[in-house]
N, CA, C and O of each residue as an XYZ file, in Angstrom:
168
protein
N       0.838     -1.177      0.012
C       0.036      0.017      0.013
C       0.922      1.251     -0.044
O       1.977      1.322      0.587
N       0.457      2.214     -0.820
C       1.284      3.484     -0.832
C       0.653      4.495      0.136
O      -0.545      4.449      0.414
N       1.545      5.461      0.668
C       1.021      6.383      1.633
C       0.255      7.401      0.900
O       0.604      7.791     -0.214
N      -0.843      7.859      1.551
C      -1.680      8.810      1.055
C      -1.187     10.232      1.032
O      -0.696     10.713      2.053
N      -1.289     10.916     -0.054
C      -0.982     12.367     -0.164
C       0.596     12.513     -0.415
O       1.092     13.637     -0.333
N       1.317     11.513     -0.690
C       2.773     11.639     -0.913
C       3.063     11.112     -2.270
O       2.449     10.129     -2.686
N       4.029     11.755     -3.033
C       4.598     11.190     -4.269
C       5.488     10.002     -3.916
O       6.334     10.101     -3.027
N       5.310      8.938     -4.574
C       6.108      7.755     -4.403
C       6.464      7.148     -5.733
O       5.592      6.787     -6.523
N       7.810      7.032     -5.984
C       8.184      6.462     -7.246
C       7.879      4.978     -7.354
O       8.191      4.237     -6.421
N       7.293      4.512     -8.430
C       6.914      3.132     -8.581
C       7.565      2.644     -9.914
O       7.370      3.246    -10.970
N       8.304      1.590     -9.829
C       8.909      1.018    -11.061
C       7.926     -0.001    -11.698
O       7.278     -0.833    -11.062
N       7.905      0.176    -13.024
C       6.944     -0.707    -13.828
C       7.753     -1.102    -15.074
O       8.093     -0.250    -15.895
N       8.047     -2.356    -15.200
C       8.833     -2.861    -16.369
C       7.951     -3.878    -17.108
O       7.908     -5.071    -16.807
N       7.223     -3.283    -18.142
C       6.217     -4.243    -18.897
C       7.076     -5.133    -19.832
O       8.117     -4.740    -20.357
N       6.551     -6.347    -19.989
C       7.143     -7.285    -20.933
C       6.653     -7.229    -22.318
O       7.164     -7.869    -23.237
N       5.575     -6.387    -22.442
C       4.961     -6.256    -23.844
C       4.237     -4.812    -23.805
O       4.037     -4.156    -22.782
N       3.890     -4.454    -25.096
C       3.189     -3.208    -25.258
C       1.672     -3.538    -24.955
O       1.229     -4.686    -25.011
N       0.954     -2.483    -24.645
C      -0.425     -2.582    -24.410
C      -0.921     -1.653    -23.461
O      -0.184     -0.742    -23.084
N      -2.226     -1.781    -22.969
C      -2.848     -0.933    -21.990
C      -3.087     -1.752    -20.655
O      -3.647     -2.848    -20.638
N      -2.622     -1.130    -19.593
C      -2.629     -1.705    -18.259
C      -3.490     -0.888    -17.311
O      -3.096      0.219    -16.945
N      -4.602     -1.369    -16.915
C      -5.425     -0.618    -16.069
C      -5.132     -0.903    -14.595
O      -4.695     -2.006    -14.268
N      -5.357      0.057    -13.698
C      -5.182     -0.067    -12.301
C      -6.291      0.643    -11.575
O      -6.987      1.470    -12.164
N      -6.478      0.326    -10.253
C      -7.502      1.041     -9.486
C      -7.125      0.829     -8.000
O      -6.316     -0.020     -7.627
N      -7.759      1.642     -7.227
C      -7.542      1.506     -5.723
C      -8.401      0.444     -5.206
O      -9.225     -0.109     -5.934
N      -8.242      0.139     -3.983
C      -8.985     -1.020     -3.409
C     -10.469     -0.862     -3.381
O     -11.208     -1.845     -3.337
N     -10.943      0.452     -3.409
C     -12.375      0.700     -3.359
C     -12.882      0.874     -4.810
O     -14.080      1.046     -5.034
N     -12.007      0.828     -5.736
C     -12.408      1.033     -7.179
C     -12.916      2.425     -7.449
O     -13.751      2.629     -8.330
N     -12.378      3.458     -6.637
C     -12.912      4.779     -6.769
C     -11.875      5.586     -7.643
O     -12.265      6.452     -8.426
N     -10.593      5.286     -7.491
C      -9.619      5.957     -8.308
C      -9.011      4.974     -9.314
O      -8.471      3.935     -8.934
N      -9.104      5.306    -10.553
C      -8.707      4.397    -11.632
C      -7.823      5.122    -12.573
O      -7.873      6.344    -12.716
N      -6.987      4.312    -13.230
C      -6.142      4.913    -14.255
C      -5.707      3.851    -15.269
O      -6.082      2.680    -15.225
N      -4.858      4.381    -16.210
C      -4.395      3.342    -17.230
C      -2.974      3.731    -17.710
O      -2.671      4.895    -17.974
N      -2.173      2.743    -17.800
C      -0.723      2.995    -18.322
C      -0.787      2.409    -19.687
O      -1.214      1.274    -19.898
N      -0.323      3.265    -20.663
C      -0.307      2.863    -22.048
C       1.182      2.650    -22.408
O       1.956      3.607    -22.407
N       1.562      1.461    -22.699
C       2.835      1.084    -23.112
C       2.955      0.966    -24.642
O       2.307      0.107    -25.241
N       3.761      1.802    -25.268
C       3.839      1.756    -26.698
C       5.054      0.846    -27.029
O       5.979      0.716    -26.228
N       5.022      0.213    -28.245
C       6.095     -0.684    -28.584
C       7.295      0.124    -28.873
O       7.190      1.249    -29.362
N       8.445     -0.419    -28.582
C       9.747      0.306    -29.024
C      10.127     -0.131    -30.390
O       9.616     -1.113    -30.929
N      11.069      0.646    -30.964
C      11.366      0.324    -32.338
C      11.846     -1.117    -32.606
O      11.710     -1.609    -33.726
N      12.383     -1.769    -31.628
C      12.824     -3.226    -31.806
C      11.633     -4.151    -31.879
O      11.771     -5.235    -32.446
N      10.513     -3.819    -31.366
C       9.324     -4.628    -31.320
C       8.462     -4.544    -32.547
O       7.619     -5.415    -32.763
N       8.643     -3.521    -33.363
C       7.773     -3.296    -34.510
C       7.931     -4.362    -35.631
O       7.251     -4.286    -36.655
């Protein structure tokens, strides 16, 4: 769990391009990370 009201760096190393959704435990705060393919994957 991340502390409320603070900036916290989070590392995310995807193994493929795509859209990754996330949400809080109460599903009130949602977001999406969009990973674009790099030139080697095209």
